[in-house]
Each structure stands twice: as C-alpha cells, then as structure tokens.
C-alpha positions in Angstrom: -9.0 -23.2 -94.9 -11.6 -21.0 -93.2 -14.7 -20.2 -95.1 -15.0 -16.8 -96.7 -16.9 -14.3 -94.6 -19.8 -12.9 -96.6 -20.8 -9.3 -96.5 -24.3 -7.7 -96.2 -24.4 -4.0 -97.2 -27.3 -1.8 -96.1 -28.7 1.2 -98.1 -31.4 3.7 -97.1 -31.9 6.4 -99.7 -32.8 9.8 -98.5 -35.9 11.9 -98.9 -35.6 14.0 -102.2 -35.3 17.6 -101.0 -35.2 21.0 -102.4 -32.7 22.0 -99.7 -29.0 21.3 -99.9 -28.4 17.5 -100.0 -27.6 16.0 -96.7 -29.5 18.7 -94.7 -32.5 16.5 -93.8 -31.6 13.7 -91.4 -31.6 10.1 -92.9 -30.6 7.7 -90.1 -30.8 4.0 -91.2 -32.3 2.8 -87.9 -33.8 -0.4 -89.3 -30.4 -1.3 -90.9 -28.8 -0.7 -87.7 -31.1 -3.0 -85.9 -30.4 -5.6 -88.5 -26.7 -5.3 -88.3 -26.5 -5.4 -84.6 -28.8 -8.5 -84.5 -27.0 -10.3 -87.4 -23.5 -9.6 -85.8 -24.7 -11.5 -82.8 -26.8 -14.3 -84.4 -25.7 -14.9 -87.8 -22.0 -16.4 -88.1 -20.1 -16.2 -91.3 -21.5 -12.7 -92.3 -20.2 -9.2 -91.7 -22.5 -6.1 -91.8 -21.9 -2.6 -93.1 -24.2 0.5 -93.7 -23.1 2.7 -96.5 -21.7 5.9 -94.9 -24.0 9.0 -95.0 -21.4 10.9 -97.1 -22.2 8.4 -99.9 -25.7 7.4 -99.2 -27.2 10.7 -98.9 -25.0 12.8 -101.4 -24.5 10.6 -104.4 -26.2 10.2 -107.6 -27.1 6.8 -108.9 -23.9 6.2 -110.9 -21.6 7.1 -108.1 -23.6 5.1 -105.7 -23.6 2.0 -107.7 -19.8 2.4 -108.2 -19.3 2.9 -104.4 -21.4 -0.3 -103.7 -19.7 -2.5 -106.1 -16.4 -1.4 -104.9 -17.1 -2.9 -101.5 -17.8 -6.3 -103.1 -21.0 -7.2 -101.1 -22.7 -10.6 -101.4 -26.0 -9.0 -100.7 -27.4 -5.4 -100.7 -30.4 -4.7 -98.5 -32.6 -1.7 -99.0 -34.9 0.1 -96.6 -38.0 1.0 -98.7 -40.3 3.9 -98.0 -42.6 6.0 -100.2 -40.0 8.5 -101.1 -37.2 6.1 -102.1 -38.8 2.8 -103.4 -38.7 3.7 -107.1 -35.0 4.9 -107.0 -34.1 1.9 -104.8 -35.7 -0.5 -107.2 -33.8 1.0 -110.1 -30.5 0.6 -108.4 -31.4 -2.9 -107.1 -31.9 -4.0 -110.8 -28.6 -2.9 -111.8 -26.9 -4.5 -108.8 -28.6 -7.9 -109.8 -27.4 -7.5 -113.3 -23.8 -7.4 -111.7 -24.4 -10.6 -109.7 -25.3 -9.1 -106.3 -28.2 -10.4 -104.3 -30.8 -7.8 -103.6 -33.3 -7.6 -100.6 -36.0 -5.1 -100.0 -37.8 -4.4 -96.6 -39.6 -1.9 -94.8 -43.2 -0.4 -94.7 -43.7 -0.3 -98.5 -43.2 -4.2 -98.6 -47.0 -5.6 -98.4 -49.2 -7.5 -100.5 -51.2 -4.6 -101.5 -48.2 -2.8 -103.0 -48.5 -4.5 -106.3 -46.2 -2.1 -108.1 -43.4 -3.3 -105.9 -44.2 -7.0 -105.6 -44.7 -7.4 -109.3 -41.9 -5.3 -110.5 -39.2 -8.1 -109.7 -36.4 -5.6 -108.9 -35.4 -7.6 -105.9 -34.4 -11.2 -105.3 -36.4 -11.2 -102.1 -38.8 -8.9 -100.3 -39.2 -9.2 -96.5 -42.3 -7.8 -94.8 -42.7 -6.9 -91.2 -40.2 -6.8 -88.5 -37.0 -7.7 -89.9 -34.4 -8.9 -87.4 -35.6 -12.7 -87.1 -36.5 -13.0 -90.9 -33.3 -11.3 -92.2 -31.2 -13.5 -89.9 -33.1 -16.7 -91.3 -32.8 -15.4 -94.9 -29.0 -15.3 -94.5 -28.8 -18.6 -92.9 -30.7 -20.0 -96.0 -28.8 -18.2 -98.7 -27.0 -20.7 -100.7 -23.6 -20.2 -102.4 -25.2 -19.6 -105.7 -27.1 -16.6 -104.5 -30.5 -18.5 -104.5 -32.7 -18.9 -101.4 -33.8 -21.9 -99.7 -37.5 -21.6 -98.6 -38.2 -19.4 -95.6 -39.8 -20.7 -92.4 -42.1 -18.4 -90.6 -40.2 -16.4 -87.7 -41.4 -15.4 -84.6 -40.9 -11.9 -83.4 -37.8 -11.3 -81.3 -37.6 -10.6 -77.7 -36.8 -6.8 -77.8 -34.7 -7.0 -74.5 -32.4 -9.3 -76.5 -31.7 -6.8 -79.3 -28.3 -5.0 -79.1 -28.3 -1.3 -79.5 -27.4 -0.2 -83.1 -25.9 3.0 -81.7 -23.8 1.5 -78.9 -22.8 -1.4 -81.1 -21.2 1.3 -83.5 -23.4 0.8 -86.6 -25.2 4.1 -86.6 -24.5 7.6 -85.1 -26.5 10.6 -84.5 -26.9 12.9 -87.6 -24.4 15.7 -88.0 -27.2 18.1 -86.8 -27.6 16.2 -83.7 -30.8 14.3 -84.6 -31.2 10.7 -83.3 -34.1 8.4 -83.9 -34.9 5.7 -81.1 -37.6 3.3 -80.4 -38.6 2.4 -76.9 -41.7 0.2 -77.6 -43.1 -1.6 -80.7 -46.7 -2.5 -81.3 -49.9 -0.5 -81.2 -53.2 -1.4 -79.7 -55.4 0.7 -82.0 -57.1 -0.5 -85.0 -57.4 2.6 -87.2 -59.0 2.1 -90.6 -56.1 4.1 -92.4 -53.3 2.3 -90.8 -52.3 -1.3 -91.2 -49.6 -1.4 -88.3 -51.9 -2.1 -85.4 -53.7 -4.8 -87.2 -50.5 -6.7 -87.6 -48.8 -5.8 -84.5 -51.3 -5.2 -81.8 -49.4 -6.0 -78.7 -47.2 -3.3 -77.3 -43.7 -4.9 -76.6 -41.0 -2.7 -74.7 -37.3 -2.8 -75.0 -35.1 -3.7 -72.0 -35.5 -2.0 -68.6 -32.3 0.3 -69.0 -32.6 0.8 -72.8 -33.9 4.3 -72.7 -31.6 5.6 -70.0 -28.6 3.8 -71.5 -29.2 5.5 -74.9 -29.8 9.1 -73.3 -26.4 8.8 -71.6 -24.8 7.5 -74.9 -26.4 10.3 -76.8 -25.1 13.0 -74.5 -21.5 11.6 -74.9 -21.7 11.2 -78.6 -23.3 14.2 -80.3 -27.0 13.6 -79.8 -29.1 16.7 -79.2 -32.5 16.2 -80.8 -34.0 12.8 -79.8 -36.9 11.7 -81.9 -38.9 8.8 -80.1 -40.1 6.8 -83.1 -42.8 4.7 -81.0 -45.9 4.0 -82.8 -47.8 4.5 -79.4 -45.6 6.3 -77.1 -48.3 7.2 -74.6 -50.0 3.8 -74.6 -47.6 1.5 -72.6 -47.5 -0.2 -69.2 -44.4 1.7 -68.1 -45.8 5.2 -68.9 -44.7 7.0 -65.7 -41.5 5.1 -65.4 -40.7 6.4 -69.0 -41.4 10.0 -68.2 -39.2 9.8 -65.0 -36.4 8.3 -67.1 -36.6 11.2 -69.5 -36.6 13.7 -66.6 -33.8 12.2 -64.6 -31.5 11.6 -67.6 -32.0 15.1 -68.9 -31.8 17.2 -65.7 -29.1 19.5 -67.3 -31.5 20.2 -70.4 -28.9 19.2 -73.0 -31.3 17.0 -74.8 -34.6 17.9 -76.7 -37.3 15.2 -77.2 -39.9 14.6 -79.9 -42.5 12.0 -80.2 
C-alpha cells in the first residue's frame, strides 16, 4: 500500500485596508517559491496555496473552516508586520485542531520577542525558506513533532522553479505581478538587517527575467513589481535593462522597482 501523500497549505493574510476587500494586491510570492521548490525536492508531499477568493476576503471563522475542510497536515503562514497577530490567532486555533503550524517571513527574527515567545506556531523559520522548509518537511514525524533541523545552505537560485510558470501563483486580477531577479544586498544600513545577513548579491537563471515577462504578457500581467532588494547593484545591470527593453517593445507592461 502506497504511503499517504501529506498536504502543506500556505496562507498569506492581506494588508488590512479601508478600501473594498481584495482591492490591494496580495500575491503570496514566498509561498509560491516554497511550493515550486518543494514539489521538485520533497517527495511524499503536495502543496497548495489558499485561493485569493478565500485568503483575501474571508473573516477568521470562515477562513479556519476553509482551511480545515482541505484537511492539511501542515499550514504555513507568511508573517509580515500587518498580518502577524491575526496569523498567530488563527494558528493557535489550527494547532488546537491538530494541525502543524509553521511561520516564516521577515517578522521571524530573534529580536521579535512578541512572536518568538507567544508560542502560536509549532515552528518558526527565519531567513530564506526554500532549503529550510524542505528540510523541515523531511524531518516531520508522523506524530507532527519535529526532528532537529540541521543548518541549510542557501539554494542556487538558477535551480529554483518559477512559482508562476509552475502554476502555483498568478498575477492579481488587477494585473499586478511581483518578481525577484536577484537576492542579497551589499549595503550595511543601520536601520535594516537584510544586508547584514545576506550581503552577497545572487541572481536567478540567465533567462529568468525574459521568460517571466513573456509569460506575464500571455497570462494577464500588466504591472510588474521587481522586488529586488538592490535592483541597481548587480553584475548584470546593463543586460537586465536590455532585457526589460527588448521584452517590452510593444509597451504592454509597466515596471516598478
């Protein structure tokens, strides 16, 4: 008898807004990366991101009901300043129902004692998540407890499948799409921890940007937000500008950095 396939479900709660719900783009880019990487590197697991129609428009009761109806073995939350408290409240209820809960994202750091000491999540993962999340799933025991995690190297970004082209995420209905082309920042700003932790600029695959721009045009992307922490500090600066120019000769796309 084949072993049961386990399910990891991802959730990124939106920014609270005074405008109509769903009018602000909430694209779960990190969840897309983890799903695309996990589907290729973690056998025995399937990955799903809660649809925007539920993730962005539901109150907590409806959201918890929708999550439990999918019978996940694990729910992973992307934690940001605007959604951490609400995510923690939901995670506590899911844990009470026997679901393993994991938190990751920029709010997960040692200095955030509110989050680390609250105990809402079974596990908190800090930093780039692909390798650590895959390692965590491989160490998840049948009881839901965790084996100790070893340290994980950063992945080679050219090996990372596209979360868009893999089908895990799509442009928002308003045409917004978020994309990274590099990670890392060489600066050491006093107000920012990112460059201190990830000082080396690492680029994605050679055709990553061109492939995505072509895909966005064919799949509803209009406003492309390049989420690079140091967009103009890179070894392939001129090549990147040429790619943006040549891939958008018809002017269909708008770019923001």
